[in-house]
C-alpha positions in Angstrom: -37.3 -29.1 1.9 -36.0 -28.1 -1.5 -32.5 -27.0 -2.0 -33.7 -23.5 -2.6 -35.5 -23.5 0.8 -32.3 -24.6 2.4 -30.3 -21.8 0.8 -32.9 -19.2 2.0 -32.9 -20.5 5.5 -29.1 -20.6 5.6 -28.9 -16.9 4.5 -31.6 -15.9 7.0 -29.9 -17.7 9.9 -26.6 -15.9 9.1 -28.3 -12.6 8.9 -29.9 -13.0 12.3 -26.5 -13.0 14.0 -24.9 -10.2 12.0 -22.1 -9.4 14.4 -21.0 -13.0 15.0 -21.2 -13.8 11.3 -19.3 -10.7 10.4 -16.5 -11.4 12.8 -16.2 -15.0 11.6 -16.1 -13.9 8.0 -13.5 -11.3 9.0 -11.3 -14.1 10.4 -11.6 -15.9 7.0 -10.8 -12.7 5.1 -7.6 -12.3 7.1 -6.7 -15.9 6.7 -7.4 -16.0 2.9 -5.7 -12.7 2.2 -2.7 -13.7 4.2 -2.1 -16.9 2.3 -2.8 -15.2 -1.1 -0.3 -12.3 -0.3 2.3 -14.7 1.0 2.1 -17.0 -2.1 1.9 -13.9 -4.4 5.4 -12.9 -3.2 6.7 -16.2 -4.2 4.9 -16.1 -7.5 6.4 -12.7 -8.3 9.8 -14.0 -7.4 9.3 -17.0 -9.7 8.1 -14.7 -12.5 11.1 -12.5 -12.0 13.4 -15.5 -12.2 11.6 -16.8 -15.4 12.2 -13.4 -17.0 15.9 -13.6 -16.2 16.0 -17.1 -17.9 14.4 -15.7 -21.0 16.9 -12.8 -21.1 19.8 -15.2 -20.8 19.1 -16.4 -24.3 21.4 -19.4 -23.9 19.3 -21.7 -21.8 19.9 -24.8 -24.1 23.7 -24.1 -24.4 26.3 -26.2 -22.6 29.8 -24.7 -22.1 32.6 -27.3 -22.0 36.0 -26.1 -20.8 39.3 -28.0 -21.0 41.0 -29.2 -17.8 43.6 -26.5 -17.4 45.9 -28.9 -15.6 46.1 -31.1 -18.7 48.5 -30.7 -21.7 45.8 -31.3 -24.2 42.6 -29.2 -24.7 39.4 -30.4 -26.2 40.3 -32.3 -29.4 38.6 -32.7 -32.7 37.8 -36.3 -31.6 36.1 -34.9 -28.5 34.1 -32.5 -30.6 32.9 -35.4 -32.9 31.9 -37.4 -29.8 29.8 -34.4 -28.6 28.1 -34.2 -32.0 27.1 -37.9 -31.8 25.3 -37.5 -28.5 21.5 -37.8 -29.1 19.8 -34.4 -28.7 22.8 -32.3 -29.6 21.9 -29.8 -32.3 25.3 -28.1 -32.9 28.8 -28.0 -31.6 31.4 -25.3 -32.1 34.8 -24.6 -30.6 35.1 -21.0 -29.2 38.4 -19.2 -29.8 39.1 -15.8 -28.2 41.8 -13.3 -29.1 42.4 -9.6 -29.1 42.9 -7.9 -32.5 43.8 -4.4 -33.8 41.1 -3.1 -36.2 41.5 -0.2 -38.6 38.4 1.7 -39.9 38.0 4.2 -42.8 41.4 3.2 -44.3 43.6 3.7 -41.3 42.1 6.9 -40.0 40.6 5.2 -36.9 42.0 2.4 -34.8 40.9 0.3 -31.9 41.6 -3.0 -30.1 38.8 -5.4 -29.6 38.1 -8.9 -28.2 37.3 -11.3 -31.1 35.5 -14.6 -30.9 35.9 -17.3 -33.5 33.1 -19.8 -34.0 31.9 -22.2 -36.6 29.9 -19.8 -38.7 27.3 -22.5 -39.6 26.3 -22.5 -35.9 26.0 -18.8 -35.4 22.2 -18.6 -35.8 21.7 -21.6 -33.6 23.8 -20.1 -30.8 21.9 -16.9 -31.0 24.5 -14.8 -32.8 21.9 -13.4 -35.2 21.8 -9.9 -36.7 20.1 -6.9 -35.4 21.0 -5.1 -38.6 22.5 -6.6 -41.8 23.0 -10.3 -41.7 24.5 -13.0 -39.5 27.3 -15.4 -40.3 26.7 -18.5 -42.4 28.8 -21.5 -43.5 29.7 -19.5 -46.6 31.7 -17.1 -44.4 34.1 -19.9 -43.5 37.6 -18.8 -44.5 36.6 -15.2 -45.1 37.2 -12.1 -43.0 33.5 -11.3 -42.8 32.4 -10.4 -39.3 29.4 -9.3 -37.1 30.0 -6.9 -34.3 28.5 -5.8 -31.0 26.8 -2.4 -31.3 29.0 -0.9 -28.6 32.0 -1.5 -30.9 31.0 1.8 -32.6 32.4 3.7 -29.6 35.7 1.8 -29.4 37.7 3.6 -32.1 40.1 6.5 -31.8 41.8 8.6 -34.4 45.1 7.3 -35.6 47.9 8.4 -33.3 45.5 8.9 -30.4 44.5 5.3 -29.8 44.9 3.1 -26.8 46.7 -0.3 -27.0 43.9 -2.2 -25.2 40.1 -2.6 -25.7 37.9 0.2 -24.4 35.3 -1.7 -22.4 31.8 -0.1 -22.5 29.1 -2.1 -20.7 26.1 0.0 -21.7 24.9 3.0 -23.6 24.8 4.9 -20.3 28.6 4.7 -20.1 29.2 6.4 -23.4 30.7 9.9 -22.9 30.6 13.0 -25.1 34.2 12.5 -26.3 33.5 9.1 -27.7 32.7 9.3 -31.4 30.2 6.8 -32.7 31.3 5.2 -36.0 29.2 3.8 -38.7 29.8 0.0 -38.8 27.3 -1.8 -40.9 28.7 -2.8 -44.3 32.0 -1.1 -43.6 35.4 -2.3 -44.9 38.0 -2.8 -42.2 41.6 -3.8 -41.9 42.9 -6.3 -39.3 46.5 -5.9 -38.4 48.9 -8.0 -36.4 50.6 -4.8 -35.2 49.2 -4.3 -31.6 50.5 -0.8 -31.4 49.3 0.6 -34.8 48.0 4.1 -34.3 48.7 4.1 -30.5 49.2 7.4 -28.8 52.9 8.2 -28.1 52.2 8.3 -24.3 51.6 4.5 -24.4 54.9 3.8 -26.2 58.2 3.1 -24.5 56.5 1.7 -21.4 57.2 -1.9 -22.2 55.0 -2.2 -25.2 56.5 -3.7 -28.3 57.9 -1.0 -30.6 60.2 -3.1 -32.6 59.9 -1.6 -36.1 61.8 -4.6 -37.7 58.8 -6.9 -37.3 56.9 -7.5 -40.5 53.2 -7.3 -39.7 50.4 -8.7 -41.8 47.1 -7.1 -42.6 43.7 -8.7 -43.6 40.8 -7.0 -45.4 37.6 -7.6 -43.5 33.9 -6.7 -44.0 31.3 -5.9 -41.2 28.2 -7.7 -42.5 26.0 -7.3 -39.5 25.3 -5.8 -36.1 25.1 -8.7 -33.6 21.9 -9.4 -31.7 23.4 -11.8 -29.2 22.1 -11.0 -25.7 25.2 -12.4 -24.1 27.3 -9.9 -26.0 25.8 -6.7 -24.8 28.1 -4.9 -22.5 31.1 -6.7 -24.0 33.1 -5.4 -27.0 33.1 -8.6 -29.0 33.6 -9.1 -32.7 32.5 -12.5 -34.2 34.4 -14.1 -37.0 34.8 -17.5 -38.6 36.8 -19.9 -36.4 39.4 -20.8 -39.1 39.9 -17.2 -39.9 40.8 -16.3 -36.3 43.0 -19.4 -36.1 45.0 -18.2 -39.1 45.4 -14.7 -37.7 46.6 -16.1 -34.3 49.0 -18.4 -36.1 50.5 -15.5 -38.1 50.7 -13.3 -35.0 52.5 -16.1 -33.0 55.1 -16.3 -35.8 55.6 -12.6 -35.8 55.9 -12.2 -32.0 57.6 -15.6 -31.4 54.7 -17.0 -29.4 54.9 -14.2 -26.9 51.5 -12.8 -27.4 50.0 -15.0 -24.6 47.8 -17.0 -26.9 47.3 -20.6 -25.6 49.5 -22.8 -27.8 48.6 -26.3 -26.5 46.8 -28.7 -28.8 43.1 -28.6 -28.9 40.6 -25.9 -27.8 40.0 -24.5 -24.4 36.3 -24.0 -24.8 33.5 -25.6 -26.8 29.8 -24.7 -26.9 27.1 -27.4 -27.3 23.6 -26.4 -28.5 20.9 -28.8 -27.4 17.7 -29.4 -29.3 15.4 -29.2 -26.2 15.7 -27.9 -22.7 14.5 -31.2 -21.3 17.6 -33.0 -22.7 20.2 -30.5 -21.4 20.9 -32.2 -18.0 21.2 -35.6 -19.6 23.6 -34.3 -22.2 25.7 -32.5 -19.5 26.0 -35.9 -17.7 27.1 -37.7 -20.9 29.7 -35.0 -21.7 31.2 -35.3 -18.2 31.5 -39.1 -18.8 33.5 -38.5 -21.9 36.5 -36.8 -20.2 37.8 -34.6 -17.5 36.1 -31.5 -18.7 34.7 -28.5 -16.7 31.1 -28.5 -17.9 28.6 -25.7 -17.2 25.0 -25.2 -18.2 22.5 -22.6 -17.0 20.1 -25.5 -16.4 22.1 -26.4 -13.3 21.6 -23.0 -11.9 18.0 -23.0 -13.0 17.2 -26.3 -11.3 18.7 -25.2 -8.1 17.0 -21.8 -8.1 13.7 -23.4 -9.0 13.9 -25.7 -6.0 14.7 -22.7 -3.8 11.8 -20.7 -5.2 9.5 -23.6 -4.6 10.6 -24.0 -1.0 10.1 -20.3 -0.5 6.6 -20.4 -1.9 5.7 -23.4 0.3 7.1 -21.7 3.4 5.2 -18.4 2.6 2.0 -20.4 1.9 2.4 -22.3 5.2 2.7 -19.0 7.1 -0.5 -17.7 5.5 -2.2 -21.1 6.1 -1.8 -20.7 9.8 -4.2 -17.7 9.7 -6.7 -19.7 7.7 -6.5 -22.5 10.2 -7.3 -20.1 12.9 -10.2 -18.9 10.8 -11.4 -22.5 10.6 -11.5 -22.7 14.4 -13.6 -19.6 14.4 -16.1 -21.1 11.9 -16.4 -24.3 14.0 -16.9 -22.2 17.1 -19.7 -20.2 15.4 -21.5 -23.3 14.2 -21.3 -25.0 17.6 -22.7 -22.0 19.3 -25.5 -21.9 16.7 -26.4 -25.4 17.5 -26.7 -24.6 21.2 -28.9 -21.6 20.4 -31.1 -23.4 17.9 -31.6 -26.7 19.6 -35.3 -26.1 19.9 -35.5 -25.1 16.2 -33.7 -28.3 15.2 -36.2 -30.4 17.2 -39.2 -28.6 15.6 -37.7 -29.2 12.1 -37.5 -32.9 12.9 -41.0 -33.2 14.3 -42.6 -31.5 11.2 -40.8 -34.0 9.0 -37.6 -32.4 7.9 -35.1 -35.0 6.8 -31.9 -35.5 8.7 -29.9 -34.9 5.5 -31.7 -31.5 5.0 -30.7 -30.4 8.5 -27.1 -31.5 7.9 -27.1 -29.7 4.6 -28.4 -26.5 6.3 -25.6 -26.3 8.8 -22.9 -27.3 6.2 -24.2 -24.7 3.8 -24.0 -22.0 6.5 -20.4 -22.9 7.2 -19.6 -23.0 3.4 -21.2 -19.6 2.9 -19.0 -18.1 5.7 -15.9 -19.6 4.0 -17.0 -18.5 0.5 -17.9 -15.0 1.5 -14.7 -14.6 3.6 -12.6 -16.1 0.7 -14.2 -13.8 -1.9 -13.6 -10.7 0.2 -10.1 -11.9 1.0 -9.3 -12.2 -2.7 -10.5 -8.7 -3.4 -8.6 -7.4 -0.4 -5.5 -9.3 -1.5 -5.6 -7.6 -4.9 -5.8 -4.2 -3.2 -2.8 -5.0 -1.0 -0.8 -6.4 -4.0 -1.5 -3.3 -6.0 -0.4 -1.1 -3.1 2.8 -3.1 -2.6 3.7 -2.9 -6.3 3.2 0.8 -6.3 5.3 1.3 -3.2 8.0 -1.2 -4.2 10.4 1.5 -5.7 10.4 3.2 -2.3 10.8 -0.2 -0.5 13.8 -1.1 -2.8 15.3 2.3 -2.3 15.0 1.9 1.5 16.7 -1.4 1.2 19.5 0.2 -0.7 18.9 -1.7 -3.9 18.3 1.3 -6.2 15.1 0.0 -7.8 16.8 -3.2 -8.8 15.6 -6.6 -7.9 17.2 -10.0 -8.7 19.3 -8.4 -11.4 16.2 -7.1 -13.1 15.5 -3.6 -14.6 13.5 -1.0 -12.7 10.3 -1.9 -14.6 10.3 -5.5 -13.5 11.7 -4.7 -10.0 8.5 -2.8 -9.1 6.4 -6.0 -9.2 7.1 -7.7 -5.9 3.6 -9.3 -5.7 1.8 -11.1 -8.4 -1.7 -12.8 -8.0 -2.4 -15.0 -11.0 -6.0 -16.1 -11.8 -5.3 -19.6 -10.6 -4.3 -18.3 -7.2 -7.5 -16.3 -6.8 -9.8 -19.1 -7.8 -8.0 -21.8 -5.8 -8.0 -19.5 -2.7 -11.7 -19.0 -3.0 -12.3 -22.8 -3.4 -9.9 -23.5 -0.5 -11.7 -21.1 1.8 -15.0 -22.7 1.0 -13.6 -26.2 1.7 -12.2 -24.9 5.0 -15.7 -23.8 5.8 -17.1 -27.2 4.8 -14.6 -29.1 7.0 -15.1 -26.7 9.9 -18.9 -27.1 9.7 -18.8 -30.9 9.3 -18.7 -31.9 13.0 -21.1 -29.3 14.2 -23.5 -30.5 11.5 -23.2 -34.1 12.6 -23.9 -33.0 16.1 -27.0 -31.2 15.0 -28.5 -34.2 13.3 -27.9 -36.4 16.4 -30.1 -34.2 18.7 -33.3 -36.1 19.7 -36.4 -34.3 18.6 -38.5 -34.5 21.8 -35.5 -33.4 24.1 -34.8 -30.6 21.7 -38.4 -29.3 21.8 -38.5 -29.3 25.6 -35.2 -27.5 25.8 -35.3 -23.8 26.7 
């Protein structure tokens, strides 16, 4: 028999027993769709996690914090050691303070958190400009700055200001009474007077109102609106490290070191930028070996979460695999019953000269076709279920009290709780066919072992 003849016979035999074949295929459909849907939940979880990683924007950054029990922070020598580690692209100390900023002369005032960094590392760390320009090494020693967009809502008219930063975490929190100021390319004044322009209701409550203090002012320039993902939701201004150090030093002298700035030697925090994500963990280990630092990198969270996601996918796949295993038993049962019913047919095939290999191929092909058809329908059915789940997910999330949010994602990403990539569809179809092949192997072997004469005489 030719291969074409074998295919025709296999299809004809399956068509003869429509109900049994349909029920067996249905069991494969249920098994294949179960495993696809289960795995698709894990895949969607993984995709959601990958999106979060991309949004983090600092995946190759390592944060090194000084040991707060020590008398010395992270020294210049420590920073030079970090720079010498292979795979390190940039290193900068991070200095934080709170400064009083005047806008439009001194008509508007506000207090803001300020970060000082090595300006030559700004682009590498992701502190690029959404508008205008970012900081460069030419900004060292100047009072040029880039600002978070939400800074625009942090100013009040002189005499009506607050003595502390106004924290705005998103555009949704902006109220009608908050005036939006033009920031790009504006000249500003930085003052050491924490209470400049403060409303009278805040004075006399313990705030410093000593008019004998001689405050200093510095002329600054907003050169860009920062496009740093980490900054959004935080009212930060970015300036050169040496500039902020000078302002803090002057402020300490004016207030007699009572402004709560850390005065111990060295820096409390340093950011290391790695060249490649694959080197991050190795560099983290080397930094820990250099001293008693508190070292953190998103890669540690990512590694742990990836392992958890993988475990979830394996567990979900195993649950779906149970259904497919049951389907394999159904295929085996169908093929065994077919042998009993077709014993005489097998004997005749042998007598008229059919090769043993052809008979084996026939039964194996019937089993494979059952697996293939069930797998194909299962893939189609799975896509329908996945589509339905994704459409219904906002209601599911609402019922769970999660307000359309998932894994910290926005509403658009949260609606996708099932994802079936092409590789999952193809591999499921192949796997279902292989299940059919394995399930039909032993019945096929049994068929070829039947003696021709005994088979012909059987009723």
